[in-house]
C-alpha positions in Angstrom: 112.5 165.6 88.7 108.9 165.9 88.7 105.7 168.0 87.6 102.4 167.2 87.2 100.2 168.4 84.1 98.1 171.4 85.2 95.5 171.6 82.3 94.9 172.7 79.0 94.1 175.7 79.8 97.8 176.7 80.0 99.2 175.2 76.7 100.7 177.9 74.2 100.9 175.9 71.2 100.3 172.1 70.3 101.7 170.3 67.7 101.4 166.4 66.8 103.8 164.7 65.6 104.8 160.9 65.3 101.9 160.2 67.7 103.1 162.6 70.4 101.3 165.8 71.6 104.5 168.4 72.3 103.2 170.7 74.5 104.5 174.1 75.6 104.8 175.3 78.9 106.2 178.2 80.8 109.4 177.5 78.5 109.3 173.9 79.1 108.2 170.9 76.6 105.9 168.3 77.6 105.7 165.0 75.4 102.4 162.7 75.7 102.0 159.9 73.6 98.8 159.7 72.0 97.2 156.2 70.9 98.4 155.2 67.3 98.9 151.8 65.5 102.7 151.2 65.1 102.3 151.5 61.4 101.0 154.9 62.1 103.9 155.7 63.4 106.0 154.2 61.4 105.0 156.5 58.7 105.2 159.5 60.4 108.3 159.2 61.8 110.0 158.3 58.2 107.9 161.2 57.2 109.7 163.2 60.0 113.1 162.2 58.7 112.8 162.6 55.4 110.9 159.4 53.6 113.8 157.3 54.6 113.5 153.3 54.6 112.6 151.8 57.6 116.2 150.3 57.7 117.2 154.3 57.6 114.7 155.4 60.5 116.1 152.7 62.3 119.9 153.3 62.3 118.9 156.8 63.0 116.8 156.0 66.0 119.7 153.9 67.0 122.1 156.7 67.0 119.7 159.6 68.6 119.3 156.1 71.5 123.1 155.9 71.8 123.2 159.7 71.7 120.6 159.5 75.0 122.7 156.1 76.3 122.8 157.7 80.1 118.8 157.7 80.3 118.1 155.0 78.5 120.3 152.6 78.7 118.8 152.5 82.3 115.4 153.4 81.8 114.9 150.7 79.1 116.7 148.0 80.5 117.8 146.6 77.6 114.4 145.3 77.0 113.4 147.4 74.2 111.3 145.9 71.5 111.0 147.7 67.6 107.8 148.9 68.2 108.5 151.3 71.8 112.7 151.8 69.6 110.3 153.8 67.0 107.9 155.6 69.8 110.3 156.6 72.0 112.8 157.5 69.4 110.2 159.7 68.0 109.7 161.1 71.1 113.2 161.7 71.5 113.4 163.5 67.9 110.6 165.1 67.6 110.8 166.6 71.2 114.5 167.7 70.0 113.3 169.1 67.0 110.6 171.1 68.6 112.6 172.4 71.9 115.7 173.7 69.1 112.9 175.3 67.1 111.5 177.4 69.8 114.8 177.8 71.8 113.8 175.5 74.6 116.4 172.9 76.6 114.0 171.3 79.3 112.7 167.8 77.9 109.5 166.5 79.7 107.6 163.2 79.2 104.4 162.3 80.9 104.2 159.2 82.7 100.2 157.1 82.2 100.4 154.2 84.0 102.5 152.9 86.8 102.6 148.8 86.4 103.5 146.9 89.5 104.7 143.3 89.5 105.3 140.2 92.0 104.0 141.8 94.6 101.9 139.1 95.4 101.3 139.4 99.2 102.3 143.7 99.8 99.7 145.9 99.0 99.8 148.2 95.9 99.7 151.7 98.3 101.8 150.6 99.9 104.7 150.7 96.9 102.9 154.1 95.3 103.9 155.4 98.9 107.4 155.2 98.6 107.1 156.6 95.1 108.5 160.6 94.5 105.9 160.5 91.4 102.0 158.7 90.1 100.3 158.7 87.5 100.0 161.7 85.4 102.5 163.0 86.5 105.7 164.0 84.1 109.3 163.5 84.8 112.7 165.5 83.2 113.8 163.9 80.3 117.4 164.2 81.5 117.0 163.1 84.6 115.0 160.0 84.1 117.7 157.5 84.7 118.3 158.5 87.9 114.8 159.2 89.0 113.9 156.2 88.7 116.7 154.4 90.2 116.4 156.3 93.2 112.6 155.3 93.6 113.6 152.0 93.0 116.1 151.6 96.0 113.1 153.7 98.0 111.3 150.9 96.8 114.4 148.3 98.2 114.4 150.0 101.5 111.3 148.8 103.2 112.9 145.5 103.0 110.4 143.8 101.5 112.0 142.5 98.6 114.5 140.9 97.2 115.5 141.7 94.2 113.7 144.8 91.4 114.3 146.3 88.4 112.0 149.5 87.0 112.4 150.6 83.2 109.8 152.7 80.5 107.7 151.0 78.2 105.0 151.5 75.9 101.5 150.0 76.2 100.4 148.7 73.2 97.3 149.0 71.3 97.1 152.1 73.4 100.7 153.6 73.0 100.9 155.1 76.2 104.0 155.4 78.4 104.3 153.2 81.4 107.0 152.4 84.6 107.1 149.4 85.3 108.0 147.9 88.7 109.5 143.6 89.0 109.1 143.3 92.5 110.9 140.1 94.0 109.4 139.7 97.2 111.4 138.3 100.3 110.4 134.8 102.3 108.2 136.5 105.0 108.1 133.4 107.6 111.5 132.9 109.7 110.3 130.6 112.5 114.2 129.5 112.5 116.5 127.7 115.1 118.4 130.5 117.0 122.0 130.2 117.7 123.6 133.7 118.5 126.4 135.3 120.4 125.5 136.8 124.0 129.1 139.1 123.5 128.9 142.5 122.0 130.7 141.1 118.7 132.1 138.0 117.2 135.5 139.1 118.0 135.1 139.2 121.1 133.7 135.7 121.8 136.5 134.4 119.4 139.8 135.6 121.5 138.4 137.0 124.9 136.3 133.9 125.3 138.3 131.4 123.3 134.6 130.7 121.0 133.1 129.0 123.7 129.8 127.7 123.5 128.5 128.4 127.1 128.1 132.2 125.8 125.6 131.4 122.7 122.0 131.9 122.6 120.0 128.9 121.3 116.4 128.9 121.0 113.6 129.8 118.2 112.6 133.1 116.8 109.3 132.9 114.4 109.6 136.4 112.4 106.6 137.0 110.2 107.1 139.8 107.7 104.4 141.5 105.8 101.7 140.0 107.9 99.1 141.3 106.4 100.2 143.2 102.9 101.3 146.5 104.8 104.9 145.8 105.6 103.4 144.9 109.3 106.0 142.7 111.3 105.0 140.0 113.9 108.2 138.7 116.0 108.1 136.1 118.7 111.6 135.0 120.3 112.0 132.0 122.5 116.0 131.7 123.4 117.8 129.6 125.9 121.3 129.3 126.7 123.4 131.9 127.8 120.7 134.7 127.9 117.2 133.1 128.9 114.9 135.6 126.7 111.4 135.2 125.8 109.8 139.0 124.0 106.6 139.4 121.5 106.5 142.6 118.8 103.9 143.9 116.5 105.0 146.7 114.4 102.9 147.9 111.7 104.4 151.4 109.6 100.9 153.0 109.0 97.4 152.1 109.9 95.4 155.6 108.7 94.3 156.7 105.3 96.8 159.0 104.5 99.7 156.9 105.5 101.5 158.9 108.3 101.0 156.6 111.0 101.9 153.9 112.1 103.0 151.8 115.6 104.9 149.8 117.2 104.2 147.7 120.3 106.8 145.2 122.2 107.4 142.8 125.8 109.8 141.0 126.9 111.5 139.4 130.0 115.0 138.1 129.8 117.4 136.6 132.2 121.2 135.9 132.8 123.1 133.8 135.4 126.7 135.9 134.5 126.6 139.4 134.6 129.3 142.8 133.9 129.6 143.9 136.9 132.3 146.7 136.6 135.3 147.8 133.9 139.0 147.7 134.4 141.5 147.9 131.9 138.5 148.9 129.4 137.6 145.6 129.6 134.2 143.8 130.8 134.3 142.1 133.7 132.0 139.6 134.5 131.0 137.0 137.6 129.1 134.2 137.4 126.4 131.9 139.7 125.3 128.6 138.3 122.7 128.6 141.4 121.2 132.1 141.1 120.1 134.3 138.3 122.5 137.2 137.8 120.3 140.0 136.1 116.7 139.4 135.5 115.4 142.7 132.9 111.7 143.1 132.4 110.9 145.5 130.0 107.5 147.0 127.4 107.3 149.4 124.8 104.9 151.6 122.8 106.0 154.1 120.3 103.5 156.2 117.8 105.4 157.1 113.7 104.5 159.7 111.9 105.8 159.8 109.1 104.5 163.4 107.0 106.7 163.4 104.1 108.1 160.4 102.3 111.9 160.3 104.2 111.3 162.0 107.3 110.0 160.6 110.4 109.0 161.5 114.0 108.8 158.4 116.9 107.3 159.2 120.2 108.0 156.6 122.4 107.1 155.3 126.3 108.9 152.7 128.0 108.9 150.7 130.9 112.0 149.1 132.7 112.4 147.0 135.7 115.6 145.2 136.1 117.2 143.8 138.8 120.5 142.2 139.8 122.1 139.7 142.6 122.9 141.6 146.4 126.4 140.2 145.4 126.8 142.4 142.7 124.6 145.1 144.1 126.4 145.3 148.1 130.0 143.8 147.7 131.4 143.6 143.9 129.8 147.6 142.9 127.8 149.4 145.1 127.0 151.8 142.2 125.7 149.0 139.9 121.9 150.5 140.4 123.1 153.2 142.7 123.1 153.5 146.6 123.7 149.6 147.0 120.4 148.8 145.1 119.3 145.5 143.8 116.7 147.3 141.6 116.1 149.6 139.0 112.7 150.8 138.2 111.3 153.7 135.6 109.2 155.2 133.1 111.2 156.8 130.0 109.4 158.9 127.2 111.6 159.1 123.9 111.5 161.3 120.9 113.5 160.6 117.4 113.5 162.4 114.5 114.9 160.9 111.2 115.4 162.0 107.9 117.2 159.4 105.5 117.6 160.2 102.2 120.2 157.2 101.8 120.2 155.7 98.5 120.2 152.2 100.0 120.1 151.9 103.8 122.2 149.0 104.6 124.9 149.9 102.7 124.6 153.2 101.1 126.9 155.0 98.2 124.5 158.0 97.8 122.9 160.7 99.9 122.7 161.3 103.9 120.4 160.8 107.1 119.9 163.1 109.9 118.9 162.0 113.4 118.1 163.6 116.7 117.2 161.9 119.7 115.9 163.3 122.7 115.2 160.4 125.7 114.1 161.4 129.5 114.7 158.4 131.8 112.6 158.4 134.7 109.2 160.5 134.5 108.0 160.0 138.0 108.9 161.2 141.2 109.1 157.5 142.6 111.4 156.0 139.6 114.8 155.0 140.9 116.7 157.0 137.8 116.5 160.6 136.4 118.8 160.9 133.7 118.0 162.8 130.4 120.2 162.5 127.0 120.5 164.4 124.0 121.7 162.2 120.9 122.5 163.2 117.3 123.6 161.2 114.2 124.7 162.1 110.8 126.1 159.9 107.7 127.3 161.3 104.2 128.0 159.2 101.0 128.9 160.6 97.9 130.0 158.6 94.9 133.7 159.6 93.9 133.2 158.2 90.0 132.2 154.7 88.6 133.8 152.7 91.0 134.8 155.3 94.2 132.2 156.0 96.8 133.3 157.7 100.2 131.9 157.7 103.8 131.5 159.9 107.0 129.6 159.2 110.0 129.6 161.7 112.9 127.9 160.3 116.2 127.7 162.0 120.1 125.7 162.0 123.1 125.6 164.4 125.7 123.6 163.1 129.8 122.3 166.2 132.3 122.5 165.8 135.0 126.2 166.5 135.4 126.5 163.5 138.6 127.3 160.5 139.0 124.9 158.0 137.5 124.5 154.5 138.1 127.5 152.0 136.7 124.5 150.2 134.9 123.5 153.4 133.3 126.9 154.7 131.5 128.1 152.5 128.4 129.3 154.5 125.8 131.5 153.6 123.4 132.1 150.1 122.6 129.0 148.8 122.3 126.2 148.3 119.4 127.5 150.2 116.4 129.3 153.0 118.6 132.7 151.5 118.4 136.1 152.8 116.9 137.6 150.1 115.0 140.6 148.9 116.0 139.3 149.1 119.7 136.5 145.9 119.2 137.7 144.2 122.4 137.7 147.5 124.7 134.8 149.4 126.0 135.3 152.8 127.0 132.4 153.8 129.5 130.7 157.8 130.3 127.9 160.4 130.5 129.3 162.1 126.8 130.8 160.4 123.3 131.9 161.1 120.2 132.7 158.9 117.3 133.9 159.7 114.0 134.1 157.3 111.3 135.4 157.3 107.6 135.7 155.4 104.8 136.6 155.4 101.2 135.8 152.3 99.3 135.9 151.1 95.5 134.5 148.5 93.9 135.6 145.0 93.0 132.7 143.5 91.6 128.9 143.2 91.3 127.1 140.6 90.2 124.8 137.4 90.6 125.5 133.9 91.4 123.9 131.3 90.8 122.2 129.0 93.8 120.5 126.7 91.9 117.4 124.7 92.3 118.0 124.3 96.0 116.7 127.8 96.5 113.3 128.6 94.5 113.0 131.6 95.9 116.4 132.9 95.9 118.3 131.2 93.2 120.3 134.4 92.1 122.4 135.4 94.8 122.9 139.6 94.5 126.4 140.1 95.9 129.3 143.2 95.9 132.3 143.5 97.1 134.2 146.7 98.0 137.9 147.3 99.2 137.8 150.5 101.5 140.6 152.1 103.7 138.9 153.4 107.2 139.5 155.7 109.6 137.7 156.4 112.8 137.9 158.8 115.7 136.4 158.3 119.4 136.3 160.4 122.9 134.0 159.4 125.7 134.0 161.6 128.9 134.1 159.6 132.1 134.6 162.0 135.5 133.7 159.4 137.7 134.9 155.7 136.9 137.8 156.2 135.2 140.8 155.5 137.6 141.1 152.1 136.4 140.2 152.8 132.6 142.9 154.3 130.7 140.9 154.7 127.6 138.8 157.7 129.4 138.9 161.1 128.8 141.4 160.3 125.8 141.3 160.8 122.1 141.0 157.4 120.4 142.5 156.4 116.5 141.5 153.4 114.7 142.9 153.2 110.8 142.9 150.6 108.2 141.8 148.4 105.2 139.5 145.6 104.6 136.4 144.0 102.3 133.3 144.4 102.5 130.7 141.9 101.3 126.7 142.8 100.8 124.6 140.2 99.7 120.8 140.1 99.8 121.2 143.9 99.0 121.1 144.1 103.4 123.4 141.6 104.7 126.5 143.2 105.5 129.9 141.4 106.6 132.8 143.4 106.8 136.7 142.0 107.6 138.8 144.3 108.4 142.1 144.6 109.7 142.7 148.1 112.3 145.6 149.7 114.0 145.3 151.4 117.3 146.7 155.1 117.9 146.8 153.8 121.2 149.8 150.7 119.8 148.4 147.5 118.9 146.8 146.1 115.4 144.7 143.0 114.8 142.1 141.6 112.4 138.5 142.1 112.8 135.0 140.6 111.8 131.8 142.1 112.0 128.3 141.6 110.0 124.9 142.5 109.7 122.3 140.2 109.2 119.7 142.4 107.9 117.1 141.0 109.5 
């Protein structure tokens, strides 16, 4: 909770205790530290507790702080000096005495300064934009630990930092209270070689295609994160192998003074000598020709971000797509590939997306919720080859069930119009990206509409740092967490047109199982799971998200 100090004219009563100015406003106790020397604080505090010795005063303070362990154990991070102990302890005791005397129970503390440390490249304005408080605000003492941790995770959600700590401290010699946020920035330049799988997931490549290196993309990818210190990202990819892909993109989360408007621009071209031309038995069927390119894609993307509130984002985007396939695919194997035996598909698309994200840590949340709504119109011009409107919605909810237990619930769905047969190329539903019913990783379920529900119950096994030694000077301490998880998923895809050869279409699917989830470097997640399918069968599956 947060409240702004509104001016001295509203104070009904003033008291000065141990260098703390205690002010009462509308039944709320506000506390502001006053600049006093350490010895003055000692004498005033010992006088307040009955002239006890310094040792006795410290003992009483420790008892008070133990009573407030839920707040100060996290807030002060175990780095409290003797002077800080006396000053903050006196603050708590004085506030408690004053509050009990006047019948008040709400305690508030004024934050005079916010100190940032370790942001060598990242601009301070960008970090402060993520915080829900600023210098001069007053925070609830009771909820202080939770407030600071919530704001630390919001800064981590920018993706610019590998590690961070936050705590309350007293600045000397002024005696002012400050919140210190220490940050460790990630590597910002990634000119790394590319070695990635071309298939939908690791399990399909490992089992269906026998770990073939012919189905691997390789090349060079250069990503410059936080290019100018404003969290902007420049990416250039040159990929070869199974897919030739050349693309460049630049993204800046905000460019105006109020930090509410941002943009992204991207252009890319890709081509394959192998393409999926149809789905049979809910398995992708491919055709390859080493003498010609079976599919080529050219696309351009321009998006404007509007972020009027801290955790709310609106996206407005325009896209251009030019897709092309071979005569063999469009006229012999599947006339419905682009529709009407066409070998080309061109269209301009418009997109609006709304996201409200209150999760504590986006790569692997334990608390909070997220709501997303997307409207997409493929085909803005009468001459476009595709006219398809889609409405998609997604909700995610996370709740801790104790110190180690937590629960996850994900709901996602999509509807499409008009209600006529779309091109096969634009009819993807379950099995692509993250829209997978666990246990069905080897299958795809096409359709106009789909719905998927995912639920997990997770138990924290350990949360620690691994020392990587001097060979990793930028990240020699690897934060790593491991969770045991139980999961249950449900999914359904409605396909009125291509379901004849696909028994999983128009059928309710369920998958359930258990697994191990590993989270490293805050944003890299690997899941090792064993799942059973409602239609029969089971298997071991590996899924991972690299985080960049």
